[in-house]
C-alpha positions in Angstrom: 122.9 140.7 78.7 120.4 141.0 81.4 119.1 137.4 80.5 122.5 136.1 80.8 123.1 137.8 84.1 119.9 136.2 85.4 120.9 132.7 84.4 124.3 133.2 86.3 122.2 134.3 89.3 119.9 131.4 88.8 122.9 128.8 88.7 124.4 130.2 91.9 121.0 130.2 93.7 120.2 126.8 92.6 123.6 125.1 92.8 125.6 127.1 95.4 129.4 127.2 95.0 132.0 124.4 94.3 133.7 124.8 97.8 130.7 124.0 99.8 127.5 121.9 100.0 124.3 123.3 101.0 123.4 122.8 104.8 121.4 119.6 105.6 118.3 121.6 106.4 118.2 123.0 102.9 118.9 119.7 101.3 115.9 118.1 103.1 113.6 120.3 101.2 112.6 118.8 97.9 112.1 122.4 96.5 115.9 122.5 96.7 116.3 119.4 94.5 113.8 120.9 92.0 116.3 123.8 90.7 118.9 121.1 89.3 116.6 118.0 88.9 113.5 119.3 87.4 112.4 116.2 85.6 112.8 114.2 88.8 111.0 116.7 90.9 108.0 117.0 88.4 107.5 113.2 88.3 108.0 113.0 92.1 105.5 115.6 93.0 102.6 113.4 91.4 103.8 110.2 92.9 102.2 108.2 95.8 105.5 108.9 97.5 104.9 112.6 97.4 101.2 112.0 98.2 101.8 109.5 101.1 101.2 111.9 104.2 98.4 113.7 102.2 96.3 110.6 101.3 92.9 111.2 103.0 92.5 107.3 103.4 95.9 107.1 105.2 95.0 109.9 107.5 91.6 108.4 108.3 92.9 105.1 108.9 95.7 106.5 111.2 93.1 108.6 113.1 90.8 105.6 113.7 93.6 103.2 114.4 94.9 105.4 117.1 91.5 105.7 118.6 90.8 101.9 118.4 94.1 100.7 119.7 94.1 103.4 122.5 97.2 105.0 121.0 99.2 101.6 120.7 99.4 102.5 116.9 101.9 105.1 117.7 104.2 106.2 114.8 103.5 102.8 113.1 101.8 104.3 110.0 103.4 107.7 109.9 106.9 106.4 109.9 106.3 105.1 106.4 104.0 107.7 105.0 105.9 110.6 106.6 109.2 109.2 107.6 111.1 112.5 107.9 108.3 113.9 110.0 109.1 111.2 112.6 112.9 111.3 112.0 112.9 115.2 112.9 110.4 114.7 115.7 107.6 116.5 114.0 105.1 113.9 114.4 104.4 110.8 116.3 101.2 109.7 114.7 98.6 111.2 117.3 96.7 114.1 115.8 98.5 113.7 112.5 98.0 116.8 110.3 100.2 117.0 107.1 99.2 120.6 106.5 101.1 121.4 109.6 104.4 120.0 108.3 107.1 121.8 106.4 107.8 120.6 102.9 110.8 118.6 104.1 108.7 116.4 106.4 105.8 115.7 104.1 105.6 112.3 102.2 108.7 110.5 101.1 111.0 113.1 100.2 114.2 112.9 97.9 116.4 113.3 100.9 114.8 110.4 102.7 115.8 108.0 99.9 118.9 109.5 98.7 120.4 109.9 102.2 120.0 106.2 103.4 123.2 105.0 104.7 122.2 101.5 105.8 119.2 99.2 105.9 118.7 97.7 109.3 115.6 95.5 108.8 113.6 94.1 106.1 110.2 95.6 107.0 108.4 98.6 108.6 110.8 101.1 107.3 114.3 99.8 108.6 116.1 102.6 106.6 118.8 104.4 108.6 119.7 108.0 107.3 123.1 109.6 107.6 121.7 113.0 108.1 124.6 114.6 106.3 125.3 116.7 103.1 126.0 113.5 100.9 123.3 112.4 98.4 123.6 108.6 97.5 122.9 107.4 93.9 123.5 104.5 91.6 125.9 106.2 89.4 129.4 105.0 89.9 131.0 108.1 88.8 129.1 111.0 89.8 130.4 114.3 88.8 131.1 117.1 91.4 127.9 118.8 92.4 128.0 122.4 93.8 124.7 121.8 95.9 125.8 118.5 97.7 128.4 115.8 98.1 127.7 112.7 96.0 128.4 109.0 96.7 127.8 105.9 94.6 125.8 103.4 96.8 124.9 99.9 95.6 121.6 100.2 97.6 120.6 102.7 94.9 122.0 100.7 91.9 118.9 99.1 90.2 121.2 96.7 88.4 123.1 95.3 91.3 121.0 95.9 94.4 118.9 93.3 96.1 116.0 95.5 96.4 116.8 96.1 100.0 115.7 99.9 100.3 112.2 99.2 98.5 111.7 96.1 100.5 112.4 97.5 103.8 109.3 100.1 103.5 107.0 97.8 101.3 106.9 94.7 103.7 104.7 95.5 106.6 104.4 93.5 109.9 101.9 94.5 112.4 103.5 94.3 116.0 101.9 92.2 118.7 101.3 95.4 121.0 98.9 96.6 118.2 96.9 93.5 117.3 97.7 91.1 120.2 99.0 88.4 117.7 102.2 86.9 118.9 104.9 87.5 116.4 102.7 89.9 114.4 101.0 89.5 111.0 102.9 90.1 107.8 99.9 92.2 106.0 102.2 93.4 103.2 104.8 90.9 101.8 105.9 92.4 98.4 109.7 92.0 99.2 109.1 88.4 100.7 107.4 87.6 97.6 110.0 89.2 95.2 112.8 87.2 96.9 111.0 84.0 96.1 110.9 85.0 92.4 113.5 84.3 89.7 114.1 87.9 89.4 115.8 88.0 92.6 117.3 84.3 92.6 119.0 84.5 89.3 122.0 86.9 89.2 122.1 86.4 85.5 122.4 89.5 83.4 118.9 90.2 81.8 117.0 88.1 84.3 118.0 89.6 87.7 115.3 92.6 88.1 114.9 94.7 91.1 112.0 96.8 92.3 113.5 99.7 90.7 114.2 97.9 87.4 110.5 97.7 87.0 109.1 100.7 88.9 111.7 103.2 88.1 112.2 103.0 84.2 115.7 104.3 82.9 116.5 106.2 79.8 119.5 107.8 78.3 119.5 111.6 79.7 121.3 113.8 81.9 120.8 113.3 85.8 121.0 117.0 86.6 119.7 119.8 84.4 120.3 123.4 85.2 122.1 126.4 83.8 125.7 126.3 84.4 125.9 122.6 85.1 127.9 120.6 82.7 126.4 117.2 83.1 126.9 114.5 80.7 124.2 112.3 79.0 124.5 108.9 80.2 123.1 105.6 79.0 120.2 104.7 81.5 121.3 107.8 83.5 117.8 109.2 84.0 115.5 107.0 86.5 111.8 107.6 86.4 110.5 108.8 89.6 106.9 108.0 89.5 106.8 104.4 91.0 103.4 103.4 89.2 101.5 100.6 90.6 97.8 100.6 91.5 97.3 103.3 94.1 96.7 107.0 92.8 95.6 110.3 94.3 92.0 110.5 95.4 92.0 114.5 95.8 93.5 117.2 93.7 97.2 116.7 93.3 99.9 117.6 90.7 100.6 115.3 87.6 97.4 113.4 88.1 96.8 112.6 84.4 100.4 111.5 83.9 100.4 109.2 87.0 97.1 107.6 85.8 98.7 107.0 82.4 101.6 105.4 83.9 99.4 103.1 86.3 97.6 101.9 83.2 101.0 101.2 81.3 102.2 99.2 84.3 99.0 97.2 84.9 98.1 96.3 81.4 100.9 93.8 80.7 101.0 92.5 84.4 98.6 89.6 83.9 96.6 88.0 81.0 94.0 85.6 79.9 96.2 83.3 78.0 96.6 79.7 77.1 99.9 77.8 77.7 102.3 77.5 74.7 102.0 74.0 73.3 105.1 71.9 72.8 106.6 72.8 69.5 104.7 76.0 69.3 105.9 79.7 69.7 102.7 81.3 70.8 99.8 80.2 73.1 96.4 79.7 72.2 93.5 81.8 73.8 92.8 81.4 77.5 89.1 80.9 77.2 87.9 77.1 76.5 84.4 75.9 76.1 84.7 72.1 76.5 82.2 69.3 75.2 82.0 68.3 78.8 79.9 71.2 79.5 82.6 73.4 81.1 84.1 76.7 80.6 87.7 77.3 81.5 89.6 80.5 82.0 93.5 80.5 82.3 94.8 83.5 84.0 98.6 84.3 84.1 100.8 86.8 85.9 103.2 87.5 83.2 105.5 90.3 84.4 105.3 90.9 88.2 108.1 89.8 90.2 105.8 89.4 93.2 102.5 88.0 93.8 99.4 89.7 92.1 97.8 91.8 93.5 100.5 92.6 96.2 101.4 95.2 98.6 98.2 96.0 100.7 96.5 92.9 99.1 93.8 92.9 101.8 92.7 96.1 100.4 93.0 95.4 96.7 90.0 94.2 94.7 90.4 92.4 91.5 88.0 90.2 89.7 87.2 88.3 86.6 84.1 89.5 84.6 82.9 86.9 82.2 79.7 86.9 80.1 78.4 84.2 77.8 75.8 85.0 74.9 73.7 82.8 72.7 73.2 83.3 69.0 70.6 86.1 69.6 73.0 87.8 71.8 71.0 87.2 75.0 73.1 86.4 77.9 72.8 82.7 79.0 75.7 82.9 81.9 77.6 85.7 83.7 79.7 86.1 86.5 81.7 89.1 88.0 79.5 91.8 86.7 80.1 94.3 89.4 78.1 97.8 89.3 79.8 100.9 90.1 80.2 101.9 93.7 79.8 98.3 94.7 82.4 95.8 96.0 82.6 92.4 94.0 82.0 90.3 97.3 78.7 92.3 97.7 77.0 91.1 94.7 76.4 87.5 96.0 77.9 85.8 93.1 78.4 82.0 93.8 80.8 81.9 90.9 82.8 85.0 91.6 86.6 84.7 91.0 88.3 87.5 93.0 92.0 88.2 93.7 92.9 89.7 97.1 93.8 88.6 100.6 91.1 87.4 102.8 91.7 88.8 106.3 90.2 87.8 109.6 89.9 89.0 113.3 90.7 86.7 116.1 87.0 85.4 116.3 87.2 84.7 112.4 84.9 87.5 111.4 86.2 89.5 108.4 88.7 92.3 109.3 88.5 95.7 107.6 91.7 97.2 109.0 95.2 95.9 109.5 95.3 96.6 113.2 92.3 94.0 113.3 94.1 91.2 111.5 94.9 88.0 113.2 95.3 85.7 110.4 95.2 86.1 106.5 94.7 83.7 103.6 96.2 84.5 100.5 95.5 81.7 98.4 93.4 83.8 96.1 96.5 85.8 94.8 98.3 85.0 91.6 101.8 83.6 92.0 105.1 85.1 91.1 107.3 83.3 88.6 109.9 81.3 90.5 111.7 79.2 88.1 112.8 79.1 84.4 113.2 75.5 84.2 110.3 74.1 82.2 110.6 70.7 83.7 109.7 72.1 87.0 106.1 72.0 88.0 106.4 75.4 89.3 107.1 76.9 85.8 103.6 77.2 84.9 102.3 79.3 87.8 99.0 80.2 86.1 95.6 79.5 87.6 92.7 78.0 85.8 89.1 78.7 86.7 86.4 76.4 85.9 82.6 77.0 85.4 80.5 73.8 85.3 77.4 74.6 83.0 76.3 71.5 81.4 74.1 71.5 78.5 73.9 75.3 78.5 77.4 75.5 77.1 75.8 74.3 73.5 73.9 77.4 73.3 77.0 79.7 73.8 78.1 81.7 70.5 80.3 84.3 72.2 82.0 85.0 75.5 83.8 88.2 76.6 85.9 88.3 79.6 88.2 90.9 81.3 89.7 91.3 84.8 88.8 94.7 86.6 90.6 96.1 89.7 90.3 98.7 92.5 92.9 99.8 95.0 90.5 99.9 97.8 87.2 98.1 99.0 84.2 100.7 99.3 83.1 98.9 102.5 86.1 99.9 104.3 85.8 103.4 102.8 82.2 103.7 103.8 83.2 102.4 107.3 85.7 105.3 107.7 82.9 107.8 106.6 80.6 106.3 109.2 83.0 106.7 111.9 83.6 110.4 111.0 87.2 109.9 109.7 87.0 110.2 106.1 85.1 112.7 103.7 82.2 110.9 101.9 83.3 112.9 98.7 86.3 110.6 98.4 84.4 107.5 97.7 83.2 108.2 94.2 86.7 109.3 93.3 88.1 105.8 93.5 88.6 104.4 90.0 87.9 101.0 88.5 90.8 100.0 86.4 90.5 97.7 83.2 93.7 95.4 82.5 94.1 95.2 78.8 95.8 91.9 78.3 92.7 90.3 80.1 90.1 91.7 77.6 89.4 88.7 75.6 86.6 87.3 73.4 85.8 83.8 72.7 83.7 83.1 69.5 82.3 79.9 68.5 83.3 80.3 64.8 87.0 80.8 65.6 87.5 78.1 68.3 90.2 75.4 67.9 88.0 72.5 67.0 90.2 69.9 68.9 90.1 71.7 72.4 87.3 74.2 72.1 89.8 76.9 72.9 89.9 80.4 71.3 92.7 81.2 68.7 92.7 84.8 70.2 
């Protein structure tokens, strides 16, 4: 009897009564959401959305950027990493300290996303909040909630929206007053890239795919789960709230292992070393070829992303091809992209290095480490997103083929191993932040190097396709 009484009390505390909704101040706190949405809260608590304002690299870059721009940076970083803190007047970017913020102002919260009433700009967080007691979602027939008012909003419907909400925060343009470049520089272009993909341009069922369609996988489940709530199980009713991509926590943070596992699951099928599908065939040959002309070719294809690869802060990403060729005695006869731990790929002075990241430059054409320094960028190293399903269109094959001219040495090659490796950040920039006193040096060794499973390929002389020299694997 005492157990049943406690459950009844919990239901009242967690979900209020049917006549009213919780006050806005209470709804802003993610801990309020935890009571009726425990699965969502658990996943969110370990996500980069929750981590956004606590990320030591963000804090260090904001601190240094404020100093180097004489305060011109303002709330540029904070309005994306701690948007509720800016909206509530609790932070303006200067002397930013996430530990001084209440839970409702830290990171990107439940309320910040689910209270959006409109999108006024397609970059730099153009989301407008209603600041009311209504939580918006993608379910067209929400049940009555005793904690808040509920409303269907197409902006939140992953099947029908145009990714406006995600895009508004994930496209970043540095204003002229920060870097002095007229018109600003688009340092993050994920939304623009997606809009050029066939996932955006096609409205056909099964082809149109939004940001949420990839980064918020759905399953059949309840949306709310608490004692006393009669919530139906819906097909695709539960959307994952982890948003896996490439970044992950560099300090102790909840759900670390789960987040790391989902990042691996998201990255593994994103690109591959793969040959094209020959006419009349149903499967491609391998992406590694050793040709009679004394040449090794490697074909790299971005398979699933609805944007370029890598995307987001592409100037910070470091992805590269590692390829090692061995002779019959297992001695190395050629290698490229063999990058030691704690070393950036561009630092190994490898003339054959194949890297994937934005090249960014200051006004004097020297390399730029930080976004407020960037006067121009070169994105030609990025893998392209799919833009057409028309096999007769030259853009249908958006892969890249890298060539290594080795001459007679190819006759010695018995085996080749290849893979693409990736890091979210460059060590050089991290060490620069450490040297300026803005970042704890203990952060540097915590940066992981990720392996992408579909790029791990082996060419073997005994199994090559004799007509082309390409691997069957």
